[in-house]
C-alpha positions as CSV (number, residue, x, y, z in Angstrom):
1,M,-50.8,6.5,-37.1
2,V,-47.7,4.4,-37.5
3,Q,-46.8,2.5,-34.3
4,T,-43.1,2.0,-33.9
5,R,-42.0,-1.3,-32.6
6,R,-39.8,-1.1,-29.5
7,K,-36.5,-2.9,-29.8
8,L,-36.1,-5.7,-27.2
9,T,-32.8,-6.7,-25.7
10,I,-33.0,-10.5,-25.7
11,Q,-31.0,-12.0,-22.8
12,P,-29.5,-15.4,-23.2
13,K,-31.6,-18.2,-21.8
14,G,-31.0,-18.5,-18.1
15,G,-29.7,-14.9,-17.6
16,I,-26.9,-12.7,-18.7
17,T,-23.4,-13.5,-19.5
18,L,-20.5,-13.1,-17.1
19,E,-19.0,-10.4,-19.3
20,E,-22.3,-8.4,-19.3
21,G,-22.7,-8.8,-15.5
22,F,-19.1,-7.7,-15.0
23,E,-19.5,-4.6,-17.0
24,Q,-22.6,-3.6,-14.9
25,F,-20.5,-4.3,-11.8
26,C,-17.8,-1.9,-13.1
27,Q,-20.4,0.7,-13.9
28,S,-21.7,0.5,-10.3
29,K,-18.2,0.9,-9.0
30,A,-17.6,3.9,-11.2
31,V,-20.9,5.5,-10.0
32,M,-19.7,5.0,-6.5
33,N,-16.5,6.9,-7.4
34,A,-14.2,4.0,-7.1
35,A,-10.6,4.7,-8.0
36,D,-9.4,3.9,-11.5
37,D,-6.8,1.6,-10.1
38,T,-9.5,-0.3,-8.1
39,I,-11.5,-0.9,-11.3
40,K,-8.4,-1.9,-13.1
41,H,-7.7,-4.4,-10.4
42,Y,-11.2,-5.9,-10.8
43,R,-10.6,-6.2,-14.6
44,N,-7.4,-8.1,-14.0
45,V,-9.1,-10.4,-11.5
46,F,-12.0,-11.1,-13.9
47,R,-9.7,-11.6,-16.9
48,Y,-7.7,-14.3,-15.0
49,F,-11.0,-16.1,-14.1
50,L,-12.2,-16.0,-17.7
51,E,-8.9,-17.5,-18.9
52,F,-9.8,-20.5,-16.7
53,Y,-13.6,-20.6,-17.1
54,G,-14.0,-19.4,-20.7
55,A,-15.8,-16.5,-22.2
56,G,-19.5,-16.2,-23.1
57,R,-20.7,-18.3,-20.1
58,L,-23.7,-17.4,-18.2
59,C,-23.6,-16.0,-14.6
60,S,-26.1,-18.7,-13.6
61,E,-23.6,-21.4,-14.5
62,V,-21.1,-20.5,-11.7
63,R,-21.4,-22.5,-8.6
64,D,-19.4,-22.9,-5.4
65,Q,-17.6,-25.9,-7.0
66,T,-16.5,-23.5,-9.8
67,I,-14.5,-21.4,-7.3
68,I,-12.9,-24.5,-5.7
69,E,-11.8,-25.8,-9.2
70,Y,-10.5,-22.3,-10.1
71,L,-8.4,-22.1,-6.9
72,A,-7.1,-25.6,-7.6
73,H,-6.2,-24.5,-11.1
74,I,-4.2,-21.5,-9.8
75,R,-2.3,-23.8,-7.3
76,Q,-1.4,-26.2,-10.1
77,T,-0.5,-23.7,-12.8
78,K,1.1,-21.0,-10.6
79,P,2.6,-22.9,-7.6
80,D,5.0,-20.0,-6.8
81,L,2.2,-17.4,-6.5
82,A,2.2,-15.9,-3.0
83,S,-0.8,-16.9,-0.8
84,K,-1.5,-13.3,-0.2
85,T,-1.9,-12.7,-3.9
86,V,-4.2,-15.6,-4.3
87,N,-6.2,-14.3,-1.3
88,T,-6.4,-10.8,-2.8
89,Y,-7.6,-12.0,-6.2
90,T,-10.2,-14.3,-4.6
91,K,-11.4,-11.3,-2.6
92,G,-11.8,-9.3,-5.8
93,L,-13.7,-12.2,-7.5
94,R,-15.9,-12.5,-4.5
95,A,-16.9,-8.9,-4.7
96,I,-17.8,-9.4,-8.4
97,F,-19.8,-12.5,-7.8
98,Y,-21.6,-11.2,-4.8
99,Y,-22.8,-8.3,-6.9
100,M,-24.2,-10.8,-9.4
101,M,-25.9,-12.8,-6.7
102,K,-27.5,-9.6,-5.3
103,N,-29.0,-8.9,-8.7
104,G,-30.3,-12.5,-9.0
105,W,-28.1,-13.5,-11.9
106,M,-26.3,-16.1,-10.0
107,S,-27.3,-18.6,-7.3
108,E,-26.2,-17.5,-3.8
109,F,-23.3,-19.4,-2.2
110,K,-20.5,-18.5,0.2
111,I,-17.0,-17.8,-1.1
112,T,-14.4,-18.5,1.5
113,L,-11.1,-16.8,1.2
114,P,-7.9,-18.9,1.1
115,R,-5.7,-18.6,4.2
116,V,-2.7,-16.3,4.0
117,D,0.8,-17.5,5.1
118,E,2.1,-14.8,7.4
119,T,5.7,-14.1,6.5
120,I,8.2,-11.7,8.0
121,K,8.0,-8.5,5.9
122,E,11.3,-7.3,4.4
123,T,12.6,-3.9,5.2
124,Y,15.7,-1.9,4.3
125,T,18.5,-2.6,6.7
126,D,20.2,0.2,8.6
127,F,23.2,-0.1,6.3
128,E,21.1,0.1,3.2
129,V,19.3,3.2,4.5
130,Q,22.6,4.9,5.2
131,Q,23.7,4.1,1.6
132,L,20.5,5.5,0.2
133,I,20.3,8.8,2.2
134,K,23.9,9.9,1.4
135,K,23.5,13.3,-0.2
136,P,24.8,13.4,-3.8
137,D,27.4,15.9,-4.9
138,T,25.2,18.8,-6.0
139,K,28.0,20.1,-8.3
140,G,28.3,16.9,-10.3
141,C,25.0,15.1,-10.1
142,S,22.0,15.4,-12.4
143,F,18.7,16.8,-11.4
144,A,17.2,13.2,-11.6
145,E,19.7,11.9,-9.1
146,F,19.1,14.8,-6.7
147,R,15.4,14.4,-7.0
148,N,15.6,10.6,-6.4
149,W,17.6,11.3,-3.3
150,A,15.0,13.7,-2.1
151,M,12.2,11.2,-2.9
152,V,13.9,8.4,-1.0
153,C,14.3,10.7,2.0
154,Y,10.7,11.6,1.8
155,F,9.5,7.9,1.6
156,L,11.7,7.1,4.6
157,A,10.5,10.1,6.6
158,T,6.8,9.6,6.0
159,G,5.9,6.0,5.1
160,N,3.6,7.4,2.3
161,R,2.4,5.2,-0.5
162,L,3.6,5.7,-4.1
163,S,0.2,7.1,-5.2
164,T,0.3,9.6,-2.4
165,V,3.8,10.9,-3.3
166,R,3.0,11.1,-7.0
167,N,0.1,13.5,-6.3
168,L,1.9,15.8,-3.9
169,K,2.0,19.5,-4.9
170,I,4.6,22.0,-3.9
171,S,1.9,23.9,-2.0
172,D,1.2,20.8,0.1
173,I,4.5,21.3,1.9
174,D,3.9,23.8,4.8
175,F,7.4,24.9,6.0
176,A,6.0,27.3,8.5
177,A,3.8,24.8,10.3
178,D,6.1,21.8,9.7
179,E,3.2,19.9,8.1
180,I,2.4,18.1,4.9
181,L,-1.1,18.0,3.4
182,I,-1.9,14.5,2.0
183,R,-4.5,14.8,-0.8
184,K,-4.4,11.3,-2.3
185,T,-5.0,8.5,0.1
186,K,-6.2,4.9,-0.2
187,N,-9.3,5.6,1.9
188,R,-9.9,8.9,0.0
189,K,-9.6,10.9,3.2
190,Q,-7.3,13.9,3.2
191,Q,-5.0,14.2,6.1
192,I,-2.2,16.3,7.5
193,I,1.0,14.7,8.8
194,P,4.0,16.2,10.6
195,M,7.2,17.0,8.8
196,S,10.5,16.1,10.6
197,S,13.3,18.6,10.8
198,E,15.5,16.4,8.6
199,L,12.9,16.1,5.9
200,K,12.2,19.8,6.1
201,A,15.9,20.6,5.3
202,V,15.9,18.1,2.4
203,L,12.8,19.5,0.8
204,R,14.0,23.1,1.2
205,E,17.2,22.3,-0.6
206,Y,15.5,20.2,-3.2
207,L,13.0,23.0,-4.1
208,T,15.9,25.4,-4.7
209,Y,16.7,23.1,-7.6
210,R,13.2,22.1,-8.5
211,K,11.7,25.6,-8.4
212,G,8.2,25.6,-9.9
213,E,4.8,27.1,-9.0
214,P,2.7,26.1,-5.9
215,D,0.3,24.0,-7.9
216,D,3.1,22.1,-9.7
217,C,3.8,18.5,-8.6
218,L,6.5,18.2,-6.0
219,F,8.5,15.4,-7.7
220,C,8.7,15.8,-11.4
221,N,10.8,14.7,-14.4
222,A,13.5,16.9,-16.0
223,Y,10.8,18.8,-17.9
224,G,8.7,19.6,-14.9
225,D,6.0,17.0,-15.7
226,P,4.5,14.6,-13.1
227,L,6.2,11.2,-12.8
228,S,4.0,8.2,-13.8
229,K,3.7,5.2,-11.5
230,D,6.1,3.2,-13.7
231,G,8.4,6.2,-14.0
232,M,8.7,6.7,-10.3
233,E,9.3,3.0,-9.7
234,G,12.0,3.0,-12.5
235,C,13.7,6.0,-10.8
236,I,13.9,4.2,-7.5
237,I,15.2,1.0,-9.1
238,R,18.1,2.9,-10.9
239,Y,18.9,5.0,-7.8
240,N,19.0,2.0,-5.4
241,H,21.1,0.0,-7.8
242,G,23.5,2.9,-8.2
243,R,23.9,3.0,-4.4
244,G,24.7,-0.8,-4.3
245,V,21.2,-1.7,-2.8
246,T,19.6,-4.6,-4.6
247,K,16.2,-4.1,-3.0
248,T,14.1,-1.7,-5.1
249,S,10.5,-1.9,-3.7
250,I,9.0,1.5,-2.9
251,H,6.6,-0.2,-0.5
252,L,9.6,-1.4,1.6
253,F,10.1,2.2,2.6
254,R,6.7,2.1,4.2
255,H,7.6,-1.1,6.0
256,T,10.9,0.4,7.1
257,F,9.1,3.5,8.4
258,A,6.7,1.4,10.4
259,K,9.4,-0.8,11.8
260,N,11.6,2.1,12.9
261,W,8.6,3.8,14.5
262,I,7.7,0.7,16.5
263,M,11.3,0.0,17.5
264,G,11.8,3.6,18.5
265,G,8.9,3.3,21.0
266,G,6.3,5.2,19.0
267,D,2.7,4.3,19.8
268,I,0.6,2.4,17.3
269,F,-2.3,4.9,17.5
270,R,-0.2,7.7,16.0
271,L,1.3,5.3,13.5
272,Q,-2.2,4.3,12.4
273,K,-3.0,8.0,11.7
274,I,0.3,8.8,9.9
275,L,0.0,5.7,7.7
276,G,-3.6,6.4,7.0
277,H,-5.1,3.1,8.0
278,S,-8.8,3.2,8.9
279,T,-8.4,0.5,11.6
280,L,-5.6,-0.8,13.8
281,D,-5.6,-4.2,12.2
282,M,-2.8,-3.5,9.7
283,V,-0.8,-1.6,12.3
284,K,-1.1,-4.6,14.7
285,N,0.2,-6.7,11.8
286,Y,3.3,-4.5,11.5
287,V,4.0,-5.2,15.2
288,A,3.8,-8.9,14.4
289,I,5.8,-9.1,11.2
290,F,9.2,-7.9,12.4
291,G,9.9,-11.1,14.3
292,G,13.4,-11.2,15.7
293,D,13.8,-7.4,15.5
294,L,11.4,-7.1,18.5
295,K,13.9,-8.9,20.7
296,R,16.1,-5.8,20.7
297,D,16.0,-4.2,24.2
298,Y,13.2,-6.5,25.1
299,D,14.3,-6.7,28.7
300,R,13.8,-3.0,29.1
301,F,10.2,-3.1,28.1
302,S,9.1,-6.5,29.6
303,A,6.8,-5.9,32.6
304,L,8.5,-8.8,34.5
305,D,12.0,-7.4,33.9
306,Q,10.9,-3.9,34.8
307,A,9.2,-5.2,38.0
308,R,12.4,-7.1,39.0
309,A,14.6,-4.2,38.3
310,T,12.4,-2.0,40.4
311,S,12.5,-4.6,43.2
312,E,16.3,-4.8,43.0
313,E,16.5,-1.0,43.1
314,R,14.4,-0.8,46.2
315,R,16.3,-3.6,47.9
316,G,19.6,-1.7,47.2
317,Q,18.2,1.5,48.6
318,S,17.0,-0.4,51.7
319,I,20.5,-1.9,52.3
320,K,22.1,1.6,51.9
321,M,19.7,3.0,54.5
322,R,20.6,0.2,57.0
323,K,24.2,1.0,56.6
């Protein structure tokens, strides 16, 4: 009987390489049904680290000092990089390395995230919003311009993320119930959000031009195909510039929605649900980021001013009664 020799996988002395460990990390994320964009983000994070540290190194070579040197390298080579971006990439690297530590390929150590400089989030001004929501002339405009107008109205009316809007189907718009079914969310939980009367009118008119079947994407190109992420961003850039608005970020629509909700007196619990945040932390951040805008009508909502106004009102009524 001929005995076959089993092929052995020889690991490098001291453990496996960073690249091998990282591929296993990505496999584990894929098994846990992580989004493709999430895994793509981890790949970018890891690639940036390898550009600094070098390829072919062992997991066991990484120490806490390595992270300190890496962050110092980022500060020196990319001084204009936002602190939030540095924090986000460090958080991604921490997830990768903690996986390697858990598997015993790397000595355990704590990775502390860099602090983030809190800045006032930019939003579209009232004037810019008015420029963007002006309805185009349906007799002279192209389908693309009319669709872009409808998309901008949708973003402003819902605060949805780009990925959510890209995945909307015509059947997700329930005109009878004034509701919208959100299938694609960051936390993977489907939800139903209300549809305002203004948005309802916009979408009804848009669909008379868009037509299509219930399972077709809501916002499509001229051939009826779904818009890619880059395609949708490009559409908004051209549309905004055409309206004289230099800001072009789709995420600014989300900030603008949150700001207007808060300034209009909406409660943060409903805002949390509509924006699809799992906790109130981000919503609380929205309250903090609008700075001077919160001064508007502050006296009307201040407990002290309300108490004094009530006291003055009672005093006035007392004087009238005496007379």
